[in-house]
C-alpha positions as CSV (number, residue, x, y, z in Angstrom):
1,M,63.8,133.8,113.8
2,S,61.0,132.6,111.5
3,L,59.1,129.4,112.2
4,L,60.1,128.0,108.8
5,E,63.2,129.1,106.9
6,V,64.1,127.7,103.5
7,N,67.5,128.7,102.1
8,H,69.1,128.0,98.7
9,L,67.0,124.8,98.2
10,D,68.2,122.7,95.3
11,V,66.1,119.6,94.2
12,R,67.0,117.3,91.4
13,F,65.7,114.2,89.6
14,A,68.3,111.6,88.7
15,L,67.5,110.4,85.1
16,R,69.4,108.2,82.7
17,R,70.4,111.2,80.6
18,G,71.6,113.1,83.7
19,D,70.2,115.0,86.6
20,V,67.4,117.5,86.0
21,Q,67.2,120.4,88.4
22,A,63.6,120.9,89.5
23,L,64.3,123.6,92.1
24,R,67.2,126.0,92.1
25,D,68.2,128.4,94.8
26,V,64.7,128.7,96.3
27,C,64.6,130.9,99.5
28,F,61.6,131.9,101.6
29,S,60.5,132.1,105.2
30,L,57.2,131.7,107.1
31,D,56.3,133.3,110.5
32,R,53.9,131.7,112.9
33,G,50.3,132.4,111.8
34,E,51.5,133.9,108.5
35,R,49.8,132.9,105.2
36,L,52.1,132.5,102.2
37,G,51.1,131.8,98.6
38,I,53.2,130.1,95.9
39,V,51.9,130.6,92.4
40,G,53.0,129.8,88.8
41,E,52.0,127.7,85.8
42,S,52.1,123.9,85.8
43,G,55.7,122.8,85.9
44,A,56.9,125.9,87.7
45,G,58.0,123.8,90.7
46,K,55.3,124.8,93.2
47,S,54.4,121.3,94.4
48,V,58.0,120.1,94.4
49,A,58.8,123.0,96.7
50,A,55.9,122.0,99.0
51,F,56.8,118.3,99.0
52,S,60.5,119.1,99.8
53,L,59.5,120.7,103.1
54,L,58.7,117.3,104.5
55,N,61.0,115.2,102.2
56,L,58.0,113.7,100.4
57,I,59.8,113.8,97.0
58,A,59.5,110.4,95.4
59,K,62.6,108.8,93.8
60,P,64.4,109.5,91.6
61,G,64.0,112.9,93.1
62,Y,66.3,114.1,95.9
63,I,67.3,117.2,97.8
64,A,70.7,118.1,96.4
65,G,71.5,121.1,98.6
66,G,70.2,123.9,100.7
67,S,68.6,124.2,104.1
68,I,65.1,123.7,105.5
69,R,64.8,124.8,109.2
70,F,61.6,124.4,111.1
71,D,61.4,126.0,114.6
72,G,65.2,126.1,114.6
73,Q,65.6,122.4,113.6
74,E,67.2,121.4,110.3
75,L,64.9,119.0,108.5
76,I,67.2,117.9,105.7
77,G,69.1,114.8,106.7
78,L,66.6,113.9,109.5
79,S,65.9,110.2,109.8
80,D,62.4,108.9,108.7
81,R,61.6,108.3,112.3
82,A,62.4,111.8,113.4
83,L,60.5,113.2,110.3
84,R,57.4,111.2,111.2
85,R,57.2,113.1,114.5
86,I,56.9,116.3,112.5
87,R,54.8,115.1,109.5
88,G,51.1,115.3,110.2
89,H,51.8,116.5,113.7
90,R,53.5,119.9,113.6
91,I,53.3,120.3,109.8
92,S,50.2,118.9,108.1
93,M,49.5,118.7,104.3
94,I,46.4,118.9,102.3
95,F,46.7,117.3,98.9
96,Q,44.8,118.1,95.6
97,D,42.6,115.1,95.4
98,P,40.9,113.9,98.7
99,M,40.1,110.5,97.2
100,M,43.8,109.9,96.7
101,T,44.4,110.9,100.4
102,L,41.6,109.0,102.1
103,N,41.6,105.2,102.4
104,P,38.5,103.9,100.6
105,V,38.1,100.8,102.8
106,L,38.2,102.6,106.2
107,T,35.6,104.8,107.6
108,I,36.3,108.5,108.2
109,G,36.4,107.8,112.0
110,E,38.8,104.9,111.7
111,Q,41.2,107.0,109.7
112,M,41.0,110.0,112.1
113,V,41.5,107.8,115.1
114,E,44.4,106.0,113.5
115,C,46.1,109.3,112.8
116,L,45.7,110.5,116.4
117,K,47.0,107.2,117.9
118,A,50.0,107.2,115.6
119,H,51.2,110.4,117.2
120,R,49.7,110.3,120.8
121,R,49.2,107.9,123.6
122,I,45.4,108.2,123.6
123,S,42.4,105.9,124.0
124,T,40.1,105.1,121.0
125,R,37.3,106.8,122.9
126,D,39.2,110.0,123.4
127,A,40.5,110.0,119.8
128,R,37.0,109.6,118.5
129,A,35.8,112.5,120.6
130,I,38.7,114.8,119.3
131,S,37.8,113.6,115.7
132,L,34.2,114.6,116.3
133,R,35.2,118.1,117.5
134,K,37.4,118.6,114.4
135,L,34.6,117.6,112.1
136,E,32.4,120.1,113.9
137,Q,35.1,122.8,113.4
138,V,35.1,122.3,109.6
139,Q,31.3,122.7,109.6
140,I,30.4,119.2,108.4
141,P,26.6,118.6,108.9
142,S,25.8,115.6,111.1
143,P,29.4,115.0,112.1
144,E,28.6,111.9,114.3
145,A,27.1,110.1,111.3
146,R,30.0,111.1,109.0
147,L,32.5,109.3,111.4
148,D,31.0,106.0,110.4
149,Q,30.7,106.7,106.7
150,Y,33.2,105.8,104.0
151,P,34.9,108.4,101.7
152,H,32.8,107.4,98.7
153,E,29.6,108.2,100.6
154,L,30.6,111.9,100.9
155,S,30.5,114.6,98.3
156,G,33.7,116.2,97.0
157,G,33.3,119.3,99.2
158,M,32.7,117.1,102.3
159,R,35.7,115.0,101.6
160,Q,37.9,118.1,101.3
161,R,36.5,119.3,104.7
162,V,37.4,115.9,106.2
163,I,40.9,116.3,104.8
164,I,41.1,119.7,106.5
165,A,39.8,118.2,109.7
166,I,42.5,115.5,109.6
167,A,45.1,118.2,109.0
168,L,44.0,120.0,112.1
169,L,43.7,116.9,114.3
170,L,47.1,117.4,116.0
171,D,47.0,121.2,116.2
172,P,49.8,121.8,113.7
173,D,52.0,124.9,113.5
174,I,51.9,124.9,109.7
175,I,49.5,123.6,107.0
176,I,50.7,123.1,103.5
177,A,47.8,123.2,101.1
178,D,48.6,121.9,97.5
179,E,45.9,123.1,95.2
180,P,43.2,122.2,97.8
181,T,40.2,123.2,95.7
182,T,41.2,122.0,92.2
183,A,38.6,119.3,91.9
184,L,35.7,121.3,93.3
185,D,33.2,123.6,91.6
186,V,33.5,127.4,92.1
187,T,31.0,127.9,94.9
188,I,32.4,125.0,96.9
189,Q,36.0,126.3,96.3
190,A,35.0,129.7,97.9
191,E,33.5,127.9,100.9
192,I,36.6,125.7,101.4
193,M,39.1,128.6,101.1
194,A,37.0,130.8,103.5
195,L,36.9,127.9,106.0
196,L,40.7,127.3,105.7
197,L,41.4,131.1,106.2
198,E,39.1,131.2,109.2
199,L,40.7,128.2,110.9
200,C,44.2,129.5,110.3
201,E,43.3,132.8,111.8
202,E,41.5,131.3,114.8
203,H,44.3,128.8,115.7
204,N,47.3,131.0,114.6
205,V,48.4,128.3,112.1
206,G,50.8,129.2,109.3
207,L,49.6,128.4,105.8
208,V,51.6,127.6,102.7
209,L,49.1,127.7,99.8
210,I,50.2,126.2,96.5
211,T,47.9,127.4,93.6
212,H,47.8,128.7,90.1
213,D,44.7,130.9,91.0
214,L,45.8,134.5,91.6
215,G,42.3,135.4,92.7
216,V,42.5,132.9,95.6
217,V,46.0,134.1,96.5
218,S,44.9,137.7,96.7
219,Q,42.0,136.9,99.0
220,V,43.8,134.5,101.4
221,T,47.5,135.2,101.6
222,Q,49.7,138.0,103.1
223,R,52.9,137.3,101.1
224,M,53.5,135.4,97.9
225,L,56.2,133.9,95.8
226,V,56.0,133.7,92.0
227,M,57.8,130.7,90.5
228,Y,59.0,130.0,87.0
229,A,61.0,127.0,85.8
230,G,62.1,126.0,89.3
231,R,63.1,129.4,90.5
232,V,61.4,132.1,92.5
233,I,61.3,135.1,90.2
234,E,59.3,137.6,92.4
235,Q,58.3,137.7,96.1
236,G,56.8,140.2,98.5
237,P,53.5,141.3,100.1
238,T,50.6,139.9,98.1
239,R,48.7,143.1,97.8
240,E,51.7,145.0,96.4
241,I,52.5,142.3,93.9
242,I,48.9,142.0,92.7
243,N,48.5,145.9,92.4
244,D,52.0,146.6,90.9
245,P,53.7,143.4,89.6
246,Q,57.4,144.0,88.7
247,H,58.4,140.9,86.8
248,P,57.0,140.6,83.2
249,Y,55.9,137.0,84.0
250,T,53.9,138.1,87.0
251,Q,52.4,140.9,84.8
252,G,51.4,138.2,82.3
253,L,49.8,136.0,84.9
254,I,47.7,138.9,86.1
255,N,46.8,140.1,82.6
256,A,45.6,136.5,81.8
257,L,42.9,136.7,84.5
258,P,39.4,136.7,82.8
259,Q,38.4,140.0,84.4
260,M,41.4,141.7,82.7
261,A,40.1,141.0,79.2
262,T,37.6,143.1,77.2
263,P,34.2,141.5,77.1
264,G,33.6,139.6,73.8
265,E,37.3,139.5,73.0
266,R,39.9,136.7,73.4
267,L,41.5,136.3,76.8
268,N,45.0,137.6,77.3
269,Q,47.7,135.0,77.4
270,I,51.5,134.7,77.8
271,P,52.9,133.5,74.5
272,G,54.7,130.1,74.4
273,S,54.9,127.6,77.2
274,M,57.0,126.6,80.3
275,P,60.4,125.3,79.1
276,S,61.5,121.8,79.8
277,L,63.6,121.6,82.9
278,S,66.1,119.5,81.0
279,H,66.5,122.2,78.3
280,L,66.3,125.5,80.0
281,P,67.1,128.6,77.9
282,S,70.3,130.5,78.7
283,G,70.2,133.6,80.8
284,C,66.7,134.4,82.2
285,A,64.5,131.3,81.6
286,F,61.6,133.5,80.7
287,H,63.3,135.5,78.0
288,P,62.0,133.5,75.0
289,R,58.4,134.4,76.1
290,C,59.1,138.0,77.3
291,G,58.1,141.1,75.4
292,F,60.7,143.2,77.2
293,V,63.8,141.4,75.9
294,T,63.7,144.0,73.1
295,R,64.0,147.6,74.2
296,P,61.7,150.4,72.8
297,D,64.6,151.4,70.5
298,G,64.7,147.9,69.0
299,S,68.0,146.8,70.7
300,T,68.1,143.6,72.6
301,R,68.8,143.4,76.4
302,Q,71.7,141.0,75.9
303,A,71.9,140.3,79.7
304,C,68.4,138.7,79.4
305,V,69.8,136.1,77.0
306,D,73.2,135.6,78.6
307,E,72.9,136.1,82.4
308,V,70.7,134.6,85.1
309,P,69.2,137.6,86.8
310,G,69.7,138.2,90.5
311,F,67.1,139.8,92.8
312,V,66.6,143.6,92.9
313,T,64.5,145.3,95.5
314,S,61.5,147.5,94.4
315,G,59.5,148.8,97.3
316,N,58.8,145.9,99.6
317,C,59.1,143.4,96.7
318,Q,62.0,141.6,95.1
319,A,62.1,140.6,91.4
320,A,64.7,138.6,89.4
321,C,64.6,140.7,86.2
322,H,67.3,142.6,84.2
323,M,64.7,145.1,83.0
324,V,63.6,146.0,86.5
325,A,67.2,146.3,87.5
326,E,67.7,148.7,84.6
327,M,64.7,150.8,85.5
328,I,65.8,151.1,89.2
329,E,69.3,152.1,88.0
330,R,67.9,154.8,85.7
331,E,65.9,156.2,88.6
332,R,68.8,156.1,91.0
333,I,71.4,157.9,88.8
334,P,69.3,161.2,88.3
335,A,68.6,161.2,92.0
336,E,72.3,161.1,92.8
337,E,73.0,163.8,90.2
338,Q,70.4,166.0,91.9
339,D,72.0,165.4,95.3
340,S,75.4,166.4,94.0
């Protein structure tokens, strides 16, 4: 049994004009010590999926269906008190902006000690000693001095290291990192991601990394999910998906990387934009932007327009795409004819 199992997760937002489905039929799992990446454009549902794991979705959002099991325990329906014993303790979260996470009127030490005392019966002296060790682990210079400083006195990179130290305070089983390097410059981004990877490997901590950066995902994660319009449309081993993407959307994301463009020419891009969740296209939500809706002979794959695709298996990966299903079927039929 996996440490974390998410099955058929359905998240909605109750609006005046009716419910909007932000996540639909999302399924994935995470083993102890495994690193999972969730990628996609803005609005794909990545952060909603992450927040759902700890029921951090703000109203009018709510979990409408599905299952989230952590270490065999169902999290959906747990009381706030029971969830508090898991949040920050066994599952920690790193948010995008450290200044929105840290309290500006408390010192770093006060915030770390408060976090420890909220979950453990521990003296202030012992809590401060643990906090100091965690700051040393994340390689903050002069950690003793940092404990008595306020967030605004630290650089962006140091603040993010503090957030990682707080996430590690209670030795969690899983860290959920939601775009942890968005506000940092490129060199600091690389340092933070290398640090996060090192700490996860050293302490056998599972990682769920939410990002739009396929370069980061390829370097840090072992498996990945690609999301589009609230659905998982491709999943499998990271290396296989990066080297041989099956879904046209995943192919578009990889082709849009700067290194894939010819020097001096415009960057590649996926035409159009993410559809509104309140007005999703029929069939495959990606079909208005997909170049494979039309076959080479000029005919239209009507299934792309009319039917929501199910998952088909290609190698060790799964993709929700009618075109991929067609290709697999064409390869299977000749093989069966040869056997007969």
